[in-house]
C-alpha positions in Angstrom: -77.1 42.9 18.7 -73.0 42.7 18.1 -72.5 40.7 14.8 -70.1 37.6 15.5 -66.7 38.0 14.0 -65.2 34.9 12.6 -61.3 34.4 12.3 -60.5 31.9 9.3 -57.0 30.4 9.9 -54.7 30.8 7.0 -51.4 29.3 5.7 -48.9 31.1 7.8 -45.9 29.9 5.8 -43.7 32.0 3.3 -44.0 31.5 -0.5 -42.7 28.4 -1.9 -39.6 30.1 -3.5 -38.6 31.4 -0.1 -38.9 28.2 1.4 -36.8 26.4 -0.8 -34.0 28.6 -0.3 -30.9 26.8 1.6 -30.0 28.5 4.8 -26.2 29.3 5.3 -24.4 26.4 7.0 -21.6 28.9 7.8 -24.0 30.9 9.9 -25.3 27.7 11.2 -22.0 26.7 12.5 -20.9 30.2 14.0 -24.5 30.9 15.5 -23.4 27.5 17.7 -20.1 29.2 18.5 -20.6 32.7 18.9 -20.2 33.9 22.4 -18.6 30.8 23.5 -15.3 31.1 25.5 -12.1 29.9 24.0 -13.4 29.7 20.5 -11.2 30.6 17.6 -13.2 31.9 14.7 -12.0 31.8 11.0 -15.6 31.0 9.7 -16.7 34.2 8.2 -15.0 36.1 5.3 -14.2 39.3 7.6 -10.8 40.8 8.1 -9.5 40.6 11.3 -8.8 44.2 11.9 -11.5 47.2 12.9 -12.1 50.1 10.2 -8.8 52.7 10.4 -9.6 55.1 12.9 -9.3 57.9 10.7 -12.3 56.5 8.6 -14.2 56.3 12.0 -13.6 59.7 12.7 -15.1 61.0 9.8 -18.0 59.1 10.4 -18.4 60.4 13.9 -17.5 63.9 12.8 -20.6 63.5 10.3 -22.8 62.4 13.2 -21.8 65.2 15.2 -22.6 67.7 12.7 -26.2 66.2 12.4 -25.9 64.3 9.0 -28.8 62.1 9.9 -31.2 62.9 7.1 -32.2 61.2 3.9 -29.8 61.7 1.0 -30.1 60.9 -2.6 -31.2 57.4 -3.6 -28.4 56.7 -5.8 -25.6 58.1 -3.6 -24.3 61.4 -2.6 -22.7 63.1 -5.7 -19.3 63.5 -4.0 -19.1 59.9 -3.2 -20.4 58.8 -7.0 -18.0 61.1 -8.3 -15.3 59.3 -6.2 -16.3 56.0 -7.1 -16.2 56.8 -10.8 -12.6 58.3 -10.4 -11.7 55.3 -8.5 -12.9 52.5 -11.0 -11.7 54.6 -14.1 -8.1 54.7 -12.5 -8.2 51.0 -11.9 -10.1 50.2 -15.2 -11.7 51.8 -18.2 -13.1 55.5 -17.7 -16.6 55.2 -16.2 -18.9 58.1 -15.8 -20.9 59.1 -12.7 -24.0 58.4 -14.6 -23.1 54.7 -14.4 -22.7 54.5 -10.7 -25.2 53.6 -7.9 -24.3 53.3 -4.1 -25.9 50.8 -2.2 -26.3 49.3 1.4 -23.6 46.6 0.8 -22.2 44.6 -1.9 -25.0 42.0 -0.9 -27.5 44.7 -1.7 -25.7 45.6 -4.9 -26.0 42.1 -6.1 -29.6 41.5 -5.0 -30.6 44.9 -6.8 -28.8 43.9 -10.0 -30.6 40.6 -10.0 -33.8 42.1 -9.3 -33.3 44.8 -12.2 -32.4 42.2 -14.8 -33.6 38.8 -13.8 -37.2 37.7 -13.5 -39.5 34.9 -12.8 -38.5 31.5 -15.1 -35.2 33.0 -16.2 -32.2 30.9 -16.4 -29.1 32.1 -14.6 -25.8 30.1 -14.6 -22.9 30.5 -12.3 -19.9 28.5 -11.1 -19.3 26.4 -7.9 -17.9 26.2 -5.1 -19.3 29.5 -4.7 -20.5 31.9 -1.9 -24.1 30.5 -1.5 -25.5 33.9 -1.9 -24.9 34.0 -5.7 -26.6 30.7 -6.0 -29.7 31.4 -4.0 -30.5 35.1 -4.7 -31.6 34.4 -8.2 -34.2 32.0 -7.0 -35.7 34.6 -4.7 -37.0 36.4 -7.9 -38.3 33.0 -9.3 -35.4 32.4 -11.4 -33.7 28.8 -12.0 -30.1 28.5 -11.5 -27.5 25.9 -13.1 -24.1 25.3 -11.8 -21.1 24.8 -13.4 -18.4 23.1 -11.0 -14.7 24.4 -11.1 -12.2 21.3 -11.2 -9.4 20.6 -8.5 -6.2 19.1 -8.7 -3.0 19.3 -6.3 -1.0 20.3 -9.3 -3.1 23.0 -10.3 -5.4 24.0 -7.4 -8.9 25.2 -8.6 -9.3 25.9 -12.3 -12.3 26.6 -14.9 -12.7 24.3 -17.7 -13.9 27.4 -20.0 -15.4 25.2 -22.5 -17.6 23.4 -20.0 -18.9 27.0 -18.8 -19.4 28.2 -22.6 -21.4 25.2 -23.3 -23.9 26.3 -20.8 -24.2 30.1 -21.8 -26.8 29.2 -24.4 -29.7 31.2 -26.1 -32.3 32.1 -23.7 -29.9 32.1 -20.7 -30.7 35.5 -18.8 -27.5 36.0 -16.7 -24.1 34.5 -15.8 -23.3 35.5 -12.2 -19.3 35.3 -11.8 -17.6 35.9 -8.6 -13.7 36.2 -9.3 -11.4 36.0 -7.0 -13.7 33.6 -6.0 -15.0 32.7 -2.3 -14.3 30.0 -1.2 -11.6 28.8 -3.6 -9.5 31.8 -4.8 -9.7 31.0 -8.1 -9.5 33.9 -10.4 -10.5 34.3 -14.0 -8.1 35.0 -16.7 -8.5 37.7 -19.2 -8.3 35.0 -21.9 -11.2 33.4 -20.3 -13.1 36.7 -19.8 -12.8 37.8 -23.3 -14.3 34.5 -24.2 -17.2 34.7 -21.8 -18.0 38.3 -22.9 -17.9 37.1 -26.6 -20.4 34.4 -25.9 -22.7 36.7 -23.7 -22.8 39.2 -26.2 -23.4 36.5 -29.0 -26.5 35.6 -26.8 -27.7 38.7 -25.2 -26.6 37.2 -21.6 -26.3 39.7 -18.9 -22.9 39.3 -16.8 -23.2 40.3 -13.2 -19.6 40.2 -11.6 -18.9 40.1 -7.9 -15.7 42.0 -7.9 -15.6 42.5 -4.0 -12.3 40.8 -3.9 -10.7 42.2 -6.8 -8.2 44.2 -4.7 -7.3 41.1 -2.9 -5.2 39.7 -5.7 -1.7 38.6 -5.1 -0.3 38.6 -8.6 -1.1 42.2 -9.4 -2.8 45.5 -8.3 -6.3 44.4 -9.2 -7.6 40.8 -10.5 -8.8 41.2 -14.2 -12.3 42.5 -14.4 -14.7 42.7 -17.1 -14.8 46.4 -16.7 -11.3 46.2 -18.3 -12.5 44.9 -21.6 -16.4 45.8 -21.9 -18.0 48.4 -23.9 -20.4 50.9 -22.3 -23.5 49.3 -24.2 -22.4 45.8 -22.9 -24.7 43.7 -20.5 -22.1 44.1 -17.8 -22.9 45.1 -14.2 -20.0 45.1 -11.6 -20.9 44.9 -7.9 -18.3 45.8 -5.3 -18.1 46.9 -1.5 -16.1 48.7 0.9 -16.1 45.6 3.3 -13.0 43.9 2.1 -10.4 46.4 0.8 -11.2 49.2 3.1 -12.0 46.8 6.3 -15.6 48.4 6.5 -17.5 44.8 6.9 -20.0 46.3 9.4 -20.7 49.5 7.6 -22.6 48.0 4.7 -21.9 50.1 2.0 -21.4 49.0 -1.7 -21.7 50.1 -5.3 -22.6 49.1 -8.7 -21.4 50.0 -12.0 -23.9 49.4 -14.8 -25.2 50.6 -18.4 -26.2 54.2 -18.2 -30.0 53.3 -19.2 -30.3 50.7 -16.2 -29.3 53.3 -13.5 -32.8 55.1 -13.0 -34.4 51.7 -13.0 -31.7 50.7 -10.3 -32.8 53.9 -8.4 -36.4 52.7 -8.1 -35.4 49.3 -6.4 -33.0 51.3 -4.0 -36.0 53.6 -3.4 -38.3 50.8 -2.6 -35.9 48.8 -0.5 -33.5 51.0 1.7 -34.5 54.6 0.3 -30.6 55.5 0.5 -27.5 54.6 2.0 -26.9 56.9 5.5 -25.0 60.0 4.9 -22.6 59.6 7.6 -21.6 56.1 6.3 -21.1 57.6 2.8 -18.9 60.1 4.0 -16.7 57.7 5.8 -16.7 55.4 2.4 -15.6 58.3 0.7 -12.7 59.3 2.6 -11.7 55.6 2.8 -11.9 55.4 -1.1 -9.8 58.6 -1.4 -7.3 57.7 1.1 -7.3 54.1 1.6 -4.7 52.7 -0.9 -2.0 52.4 2.0 -4.5 50.3 4.0 -5.1 48.2 1.1 -1.4 47.5 0.2 -0.5 46.6 3.9 -3.6 44.5 4.1 -2.7 42.8 1.0 0.8 42.1 2.2 -0.3 40.7 5.7 -2.9 38.4 3.8 -0.2 37.3 1.4 2.1 36.2 4.5 -0.7 34.6 6.1 -2.0 32.8 3.0 1.4 31.2 2.6 2.2 30.5 6.2 -1.3 28.5 6.5 -0.8 26.6 3.5 2.8 25.6 4.8 1.3 24.7 8.1 -1.8 22.9 6.8 0.6 20.9 4.4 2.3 19.1 7.2 -0.9 17.6 8.7 -1.4 14.0 7.1 -4.7 13.7 5.2 -4.9 17.4 4.2 -4.7 18.1 0.3 -4.0 21.7 -0.9 -3.7 23.0 -4.5 -1.2 25.9 -5.1 -2.0 28.8 -3.0 -5.0 30.7 -4.3 -4.1 33.9 -6.4 -6.8 36.0 -5.0 -9.4 36.3 -2.1 -8.7 35.5 1.5 -9.3 32.0 1.9 -7.9 28.5 1.9 -10.3 25.8 0.8 -8.7 22.5 1.4 -9.7 18.7 1.4 -9.4 16.4 4.4 -9.2 12.6 4.3 -12.4 10.8 5.7 -14.8 14.0 5.7 -18.3 12.4 4.4 -20.2 15.2 6.0 -18.3 18.6 6.3 -21.2 20.4 8.4 -21.0 17.6 10.7 -17.4 17.9 10.9 -17.2 21.5 11.6 -19.6 21.2 14.2 -17.9 18.5 16.0 -14.5 20.4 15.3 -16.0 23.6 17.1 -17.6 21.5 20.0 -14.3 19.6 20.6 -11.7 22.2 19.9 -13.2 25.5 20.0 -12.1 25.9 16.3 -14.3 27.4 13.9 -14.2 26.7 10.1 -16.6 26.8 7.4 -18.0 23.5 5.9 -17.4 23.2 2.4 -20.8 22.1 1.7 -22.1 25.5 2.3 -20.7 26.4 -1.2 -22.2 23.6 -3.1 -22.1 19.8 -3.4 -18.8 20.1 -4.8 -17.6 21.2 -1.5 -18.2 17.9 0.3 -15.0 16.9 2.0 -13.6 20.5 2.2 -13.1 23.2 4.7 -12.9 26.8 4.3 -10.5 28.7 6.4 -10.4 32.6 6.3 -6.4 33.6 6.8 -7.3 37.3 7.3 -5.5 37.0 10.6 -2.5 37.2 12.6 0.0 34.4 12.6 -0.3 33.5 16.3 -4.1 32.8 15.9 -3.3 30.6 12.6 -0.7 28.6 14.6 -3.2 27.8 17.3 -5.7 26.9 15.0 -3.6 24.5 13.0 -2.7 22.9 16.2 -6.4 22.4 17.4 -6.9 20.8 13.6 -3.9 18.6 14.0 -5.0 17.3 17.2 -8.7 16.9 16.5 -7.4 14.7 13.2 -4.9 12.6 15.2 -7.6 11.7 17.8 -10.3 10.7 15.2 
């Protein structure tokens, strides 16, 4: 006689830490509009041009050569050496033994978090902020305290450094800092960086710096970086990506600069998550890194023109409030009179005009009433978008 088999129903929900994560309102708006005819999207932080042809050709040649096998977990030696050379030329000298290649800048940040942050740890970050930096530490069970940037028409978005330092208390595990900042374009100053580093040294706090936009800086060759002032034994980790400066968003390639003792531990996490970044992607990334300064310079020039153009156009719309043009990144984050729900506003704007913007509340409660516009675009598209926004606001 066959014994009876009983199935006991279980709880099929995700664990509490995952359920508590807030989903991306940017994605929610975009998912509504992607594929619709006539939509003009400015919601994602993505350059409007494809990866340069010569970079794509390197990847294609690598694939044609059959380079589809596993490679070193921490990255191919030639790419790690190229990254070390690039970082050393831009900042202080950095050895290859402090470099790890990752599947994207996002993965770089998540790997850094998993390496030095654990359950119950306290993490501090600034808002408005790319939501990933607020939510990622919660995945590993940490708590996140936010310090808001301030805004005025005269100064734009700016940091009250004393307010931040007051939150960097003993027992704090890490500060996560994105500069130039998404969505505001705010950029930390060298003097502020030094005070932050001094306080974190005093209390043994890790600094996880999201440096993805460091080359999208309109006041110099690169934005101020903790890598300019930190010593080798400082608790500083820098995450970067090929996505923005080298126009490689879809390639998912990034890197970490970390203290040497951390690199083998980072290697374990890469092995347990992705194994390695594909060889043909790494070869294309290396070519981009070694030959891409002209691409970065041209892109920066285009975006500065677009930033100023969008700022001047938006300033002519009644009820729109902007600060001075942001010194970095590729966004204009502006306030509109009468918006009480930024997400609902963006959903309605998309439905009625086809204009796709990111709701300010995606970046924290301080973003209520604000909209983010990615100006990585040609001027004709910006003109069309501003006309749609103006028409919508006049009809309200």
